[in-house]
C-alpha positions as CSV (number, residue, x, y, z in Angstrom):
1,M,-9.8,-5.1,-6.7
2,K,-8.0,-3.7,-3.7
3,A,-4.4,-4.2,-2.8
4,A,-2.5,-3.3,0.5
5,L,0.9,-1.9,-0.2
6,L,3.3,-2.5,2.6
7,L,6.0,0.1,2.9
8,S,9.1,0.3,5.1
9,G,10.1,3.9,4.9
10,S,11.4,6.0,2.0
11,G,14.7,5.4,0.4
12,V,16.6,2.2,-0.8
13,Y,19.3,2.2,2.0
14,D,17.0,2.6,5.0
15,G,13.4,2.3,3.9
16,S,11.4,1.3,0.8
17,E,13.0,1.3,-2.6
18,I,11.3,4.3,-4.0
19,H,11.3,3.2,-7.7
20,E,9.8,-0.2,-6.8
21,A,7.2,1.3,-4.7
22,V,6.1,4.0,-7.2
23,L,6.2,1.5,-10.1
24,S,4.0,-0.9,-8.0
25,L,1.5,1.9,-7.5
26,L,1.5,2.7,-11.2
27,A,1.2,-0.9,-12.4
28,L,-1.5,-1.7,-9.8
29,Q,-3.6,1.2,-10.9
30,E,-3.0,0.4,-14.6
31,E,-4.3,-3.1,-14.0
32,G,-7.5,-1.9,-12.1
33,F,-6.4,-2.1,-8.4
34,T,-7.3,0.4,-5.8
35,V,-4.2,0.7,-3.6
36,Q,-4.0,1.4,0.1
37,P,-0.4,2.0,1.2
38,C,0.4,1.0,4.9
39,A,3.3,0.9,7.2
40,P,4.1,0.1,10.8
41,D,4.3,3.0,13.2
42,I,7.9,2.3,14.5
43,D,11.3,4.0,14.4
44,Q,13.7,3.3,11.5
45,Y,16.8,1.3,12.5
46,H,18.8,4.2,11.3
47,V,19.0,7.0,8.8
48,I,21.4,6.8,5.8
49,N,22.7,9.8,3.8
50,H,22.0,8.4,0.3
51,T,24.7,10.4,-1.3
52,T,27.5,9.1,0.8
53,G,26.1,5.9,2.3
54,T,27.0,7.2,5.8
55,E,24.8,6.8,8.9
56,Q,23.3,9.9,10.3
57,T,22.5,10.8,13.9
58,E,18.9,11.8,13.3
59,K,15.8,9.7,14.0
60,R,13.0,8.9,11.6
61,N,9.7,7.1,11.8
62,V,8.8,4.4,9.3
63,F,5.1,5.3,9.1
64,F,5.9,9.1,8.5
65,E,8.6,8.4,6.0
66,S,6.4,6.0,4.1
67,A,3.7,8.6,3.9
68,R,6.0,10.6,1.7
69,I,5.7,7.9,-1.0
70,A,2.0,7.5,-0.4
71,R,1.5,11.3,-0.6
72,G,-0.2,11.1,2.8
73,N,-2.7,8.5,1.7
74,I,-1.5,5.9,4.2
75,K,-2.8,3.7,7.0
76,K,-1.0,2.3,10.1
77,L,-0.3,-1.4,9.7
78,E,-2.6,-2.1,12.7
79,E,-5.6,-0.7,10.8
80,I,-5.2,-3.1,7.9
81,R,-7.8,-5.9,7.8
82,V,-7.3,-8.7,5.4
83,G,-11.0,-8.9,4.7
84,D,-10.9,-5.5,3.0
85,F,-8.3,-6.5,0.5
86,N,-7.7,-9.0,-2.4
87,A,-3.9,-8.9,-2.3
88,L,-0.8,-7.8,-0.5
89,V,2.2,-6.2,-2.4
90,M,5.6,-5.7,-0.8
91,P,8.3,-3.6,-2.5
92,G,11.8,-4.1,-1.5
93,G,14.5,-1.7,-0.2
94,F,16.7,-2.2,2.9
95,G,13.8,-1.1,5.0
96,A,12.4,-4.6,4.5
97,A,15.7,-6.0,6.0
98,K,16.3,-3.3,8.6
99,N,12.8,-2.1,9.7
100,L,10.3,-4.8,9.0
101,T,12.9,-7.4,10.0
102,T,16.6,-7.6,11.2
103,W,17.7,-9.6,8.3
104,A,20.4,-7.1,7.3
105,F,22.2,-7.7,10.6
106,Q,21.2,-11.3,11.6
107,G,20.3,-13.2,8.4
108,P,18.0,-16.1,9.0
109,E,18.3,-15.6,12.8
110,A,16.5,-12.3,12.4
111,T,13.4,-11.1,14.1
112,I,10.3,-9.7,12.3
113,V,7.8,-7.0,13.4
114,P,5.0,-9.1,14.8
115,E,2.3,-7.1,13.0
116,V,4.1,-7.8,9.7
117,K,4.3,-11.5,10.4
118,S,0.6,-11.6,11.3
119,L,-0.3,-9.7,8.1
120,I,1.5,-12.1,5.9
121,L,0.1,-15.2,7.7
122,D,-3.4,-13.8,7.6
123,F,-3.3,-13.3,3.8
124,L,-2.0,-16.8,3.4
125,K,-4.6,-18.3,5.6
126,A,-7.3,-16.4,3.7
127,K,-5.8,-17.7,0.5
128,K,-5.3,-14.2,-0.9
129,P,-2.1,-13.7,-3.1
130,I,1.1,-11.9,-2.0
131,L,3.5,-10.2,-4.3
132,A,7.0,-9.7,-2.8
133,M,9.8,-8.0,-4.7
134,C,13.5,-7.5,-4.4
135,I,14.7,-8.3,-0.8
136,S,11.2,-8.6,0.7
137,P,10.8,-12.4,0.0
138,V,13.1,-12.7,3.2
139,V,10.3,-11.1,5.1
140,V,7.9,-13.7,3.8
141,A,10.3,-16.5,4.7
142,L,10.8,-15.1,8.2
143,A,7.0,-14.9,8.7
144,L,6.6,-18.5,7.6
145,K,9.3,-19.8,10.0
146,D,7.9,-22.7,12.1
147,S,4.4,-22.2,10.4
148,G,4.6,-25.5,8.5
149,I,4.2,-23.6,5.2
150,S,7.0,-24.1,2.8
151,A,7.0,-21.3,0.1
152,N,8.8,-21.2,-3.2
153,L,10.6,-17.8,-3.4
154,T,13.2,-16.0,-5.4
155,V,15.6,-13.0,-4.7
156,G,17.2,-13.1,-8.0
157,T,19.9,-15.1,-9.9
158,T,23.6,-15.4,-10.2
159,E,23.3,-15.5,-14.0
160,E,22.9,-11.8,-14.2
161,K,25.1,-9.0,-12.6
162,T,24.1,-8.3,-9.0
163,P,25.6,-6.3,-6.2
164,Y,24.3,-8.9,-3.6
165,D,25.3,-12.3,-2.5
166,I,22.3,-14.1,-3.9
167,P,23.4,-17.7,-3.0
168,A,23.9,-16.7,0.6
169,I,20.6,-15.1,0.9
170,G,18.9,-18.0,-0.7
171,Q,20.8,-20.4,1.6
172,G,19.4,-18.4,4.6
173,M,15.9,-18.5,3.3
174,A,16.2,-22.3,2.7
175,S,17.3,-22.7,6.3
176,L,13.9,-21.3,7.4
177,G,12.1,-23.9,5.3
178,A,11.7,-22.0,2.0
179,Q,12.4,-23.5,-1.5
180,V,14.5,-21.0,-3.4
181,S,14.6,-20.6,-7.2
182,M,16.8,-18.4,-9.4
183,K,14.9,-15.8,-11.6
184,R,16.2,-13.1,-13.8
185,V,15.1,-9.4,-13.5
186,N,12.6,-9.8,-16.3
187,E,11.0,-12.8,-14.7
188,F,8.9,-13.7,-11.8
189,L,8.3,-16.9,-9.7
190,F,4.8,-18.2,-9.0
191,D,4.2,-20.4,-6.0
192,E,0.9,-21.8,-7.1
193,K,0.1,-23.7,-3.8
194,N,0.6,-20.5,-1.6
195,K,-0.3,-17.9,-4.2
196,I,3.0,-16.0,-3.8
197,I,4.6,-14.2,-6.6
198,T,8.2,-13.0,-6.2
199,T,10.4,-11.0,-8.6
200,P,14.0,-9.8,-8.2
201,C,13.9,-6.1,-9.2
202,Y,16.9,-4.3,-7.9
203,M,18.5,-7.4,-6.4
204,Q,19.9,-7.4,-9.9
205,D,22.1,-4.6,-11.4
206,A,19.2,-3.4,-13.6
207,Q,17.8,-0.3,-15.3
208,I,14.6,1.3,-14.2
209,M,12.8,0.2,-17.4
210,E,13.7,-3.5,-16.6
211,I,12.3,-3.0,-13.1
212,R,9.2,-1.5,-14.5
213,N,8.7,-4.4,-16.9
214,G,9.3,-7.0,-14.1
215,I,6.9,-5.4,-11.7
216,L,4.2,-5.0,-14.4
217,Q,4.2,-8.6,-15.5
218,A,4.2,-9.7,-11.8
219,V,1.1,-7.4,-11.1
220,R,-0.6,-8.8,-14.2
221,K,-0.1,-12.3,-12.7
222,L,-1.4,-11.0,-9.4
223,K,-4.6,-9.8,-11.2
224,Q,-5.2,-13.2,-12.7
225,L,-5.4,-14.6,-9.2
226,V,-8.1,-12.2,-8.0
227,V,-10.4,-11.5,-10.9
């Protein structure tokens, strides 16, 4: 079993959520997957000081920053061929909403990196499963816009503490044609028709062990779809 892990930089506020990315790597390996991290070779939207939340003047590259998480074992997105993989895994982090798409600034009117859209659609056309966590389901929703495919997705729930406007994000996804469900941090949503698994992770105000458990059970479901 081989999974492509789509990264969007390194750091929750301007790239991939590092806990989610590392815990995905761990869970995938534990369940028997070989993982190939990948990322688009593009500039980040901006760079955030993670101690203050302030924007910095420097420039960084999504591919080079993602390589930090991958310990250098990374491929450019353009090198990824769906036929070489059994599944696609997408951690969250603001990089999904700032670098892979412009959702953080435009909501459902956002643009999406063309190669990211093509990758998601290619996996769906090949009937190979996708696991999207945290905010990355909005990337899936944007990829499916005008495709005729309606996916059932979650970005969390209002029944648990959350720093984000879950209803507004859900409404935005629904406006693109998605069906939106509420799920807790220790749950995942399985869209059986499209083979898409989504789980909230840090969209909820959760502890790292809760994130670990949510990702692990989602990866175990992913494994069931490919063995």
